[in-house]
N, C-alpha and C positions, 0 to 999 in steps of 0.2 A: 504494499500500499504506499502510495506517495505521500510525503509529509505535506502539511498544509503550509503553503507560502503566503504570508499575510501581505506581501508586497509593500512593506513600509520602509524598506531600506532607502535612506536618503531623504525621507519626508521630514518636514520641520514641524515639531510640536511644541506647544506652550502648555505647562501644567502649573496651575496656581496652587499655593499651599503645599509645596512638594518636598519639604524637608523631612516630613515624617508621615506615617499613617497611610491613608488611601492615596494621597497625592504622590508620596514617595513611591508606593507600589506601582502607581500608573506610569510614573516617569521611568521606573526601572524596566517595566514590561515593554514600553515603547523604545527605549534605548536597546534592550535585548534584541529587538527586531531590526535595529540599525537606524532608528530615527535620530535626527539632530534634535536635542531636547533643551528648551529653556526653562529652568527651574526658578521659583521664586519663593521667598518667605521673609519674614521680618527679622530673623536671627541669622547673622553672618556665620556664626559658629555652627548652627544647625545645617545651613546650606552647604558649607564646606565639607562637613561629615557626609551629607547626602551625596554630593558629587563624587566623593572618593568611593563610596559604597556602590553606586551605580556604575561607575567606570570599570569595576571589577567584573561585571557580567555584561557590559555593553557589547553589542556586536558591531564589527566594522560595517559601515564607515561612520558609526555614531560619534557625534560630538556633543559636548555638554557645556551650557553656559548658565551661570547663576546670577540672579539679580536680587539684591536686597531691597525689598519694597513692601509697603503696606497697601495691599489691593483693596482694602475697604475704603480707600480714597481714589478719586478719579486720577489724580497725578500718579499714584502708584501703579494703577493699571496701565496707564499710558507708558510709564517708564518700562514696564515689562514687555509690552507689545512692541514698542520702538526698539528695545535691545534685541528682541528676536529677529525683527526684520533687518536691523543693521548687521547683526552677526551672521545670519544664515540666508538673508535675501528674500524672505517671505514667510508665510505661514500656511501649513496644510491642515493642521490638527490643533484644536484648542480644547483642553480638559479644564472645565471650571469646577474646582474642588474646594476652594477656601470656604471656611464658614465656622460659625459657633453660635450659641444662643444662651441667654439666661432668662430669668423670670420664674414666676410661680403661677398663681391662679389670676383670674381676671382682676379682682380687686387689689391684689398684691403686685401687680405688674403695671408700672407707670409708662407714660409715653416715651420717655427717654430709653428704656429697655426695649420697647418695640422698635423705636428708630435704630437702636444699635443692632438688633437682630436683622433688620432689613438691610442695613449698611454692610453688615459682616457676611450676609449670604446672598441675597438677591442681587443687589446692585453690582457686585463684582462680576457676576455672570452677564448681566446686561451690558455693562461697560466694556468688558473684555470682548464679548461677541460683537458689539457695534464696531470696535476698532479692528478686529481681526477679519471680519467678513470681507471688506474691500480687497484685502490681500489674498484671501482665498478665491475671490472672483478673478483676480489677475492670473491665478494659476489653473483656472478652469473647474474649481470645485474644492471641497474639503469636508471636514467632519468636526462637529462640535459635540462634546459629551459633558453633561452637567451631572455632578455627583449629588443625588438627592438622598432619599431614605425611604424605607418602607412606611415611615411615619409621615410621609408626605401623601401616602395613599390610603392610610387608615389612622384611627385614633390610637394613642398609646404612649407617645412621647411627650416632652415638655411642650406646653401650648404654643409658645413663640416658635419653637423648632418645627412643630407640625405645620404652622401656617407658612413659614418661609419655604419649607421643603415642598409643600403643595404648590406654592407659587413657582418654584423652580421646575417642577414637572410640567406645569401649565405653560411656562415660558418655552421650554424645549419643544412642546407640541406646536405652539404658535410659530416659533422660529422655523421649524421643520416645514410647515406649510408655506411660509413665506419664502424660504430660501430654496426649495426644491428646484425651481426653474434655473437657479445658478449652480446646480449640482452639488449643493452643500447640504449634507445630511446632519440632523440634529436629533440626539437621543438623550435621555436621562438614564442613570444607573441608580437603582434603589437598594442599597445594602441594608441588611439586618444588622444584628449585633456583632460587631467586629472587635476583636481584642488584639492590641498591640502594645508593646512596652511604652509606658507613659500616657497611653490613652485612657479615656474615661472608664471603659469596661475593665481594663487591666488594673487600674487603681482600685475599683470596687473589688475585684478578685483578691488583691492583696489585703484590703481592709477586712473583708468578710467572705472568706472562701466558701464557707458552708452555705451562706445565703445565695451566692452566685451559682454554686452547684445545684441548688434547688431551682433557681431561676432557669438554668439551662434545661433541667429535667422537665420543668413545667411548660416552658415557652419555645424550645427549639427542638423539633422532632429529630433532627439529625444528631443531637446529643453533644453539641460542642459550639463554642463561639467560631465565627468566621475568621479567616486570615486575610490580611490586606492584599496579598498577592492574588487571592481568588477574585477580588474586585479588579485589580490591575490587569489581569488576563482578559477580562471581559471588556474593559476599556480598549485594550489593544485590538481586540477583534472588531469592535464597533468602529474603530478609526480606520480599519483596513478595507481593502476592495472586496474581501470575503463577506463583508456586510453591506454590499452595495445596494440592497433592496430593503434595508432596514433604516427607517427614519420616522420620527414622530411617536416613538414608543418609549416605555420605561421598562428596562430590564431588571428584574428582581434577582438579587444575589443574597439569599437569606437562610439557606438550610431548612426551608419550608416553615420559617417562623411566622410569616405574616398570614393573615386570615382573609385578605381581600381576594376576590375572584380575579 
């Protein structure tokens, strides 16, 4: 049986929030397929470590470029996109990954917390996509992947997180319909509970392993937390020509955790 060639060698990718977690895994998977990858994060130290780790498994002719930037700001997003174009000559793939959220219930969550959730999650995807699309059009097409969550598809997470992730899934659908004539595919990926060192689920495992074991038994039929690379591999596939007829959908990667149809 012939191996699947994703046809990504030499393609130019931008991955936001790529020093750790799902962004790191996505950048690593793309580099392993030979993409030139622009990584970004707010921490120079984290970026340097990520570039070194990805370089160990990157395939030729992959090249890596790191940009220290806060993509919750319009200036930060522009700095990343401009750096990718200046370094590699264009953009073929955009992975919108960065995001976080705070807040409690309706009465306990003020406007500033809501604004922060939108600025940290939704606006980076909007701004980066707006800037990247003209460069994709110049190259005859491209792929945009937005990292959302199963809790953008159903209830279960923090209220602010549910809202912004639902908005990201909706954004991906709208962009897919708008950009299809330009041969630009747009999809979202909806992970379930993913554990990696330093991440929120990992911290909970360290703090209360018994409670987390019970959570896994109760909530995840496959019996374990997901791994970042299991999301990264899906991102690489969606970015590739092997997914040429997939656009406007949300791919769930959750070990059968979610309950939505």
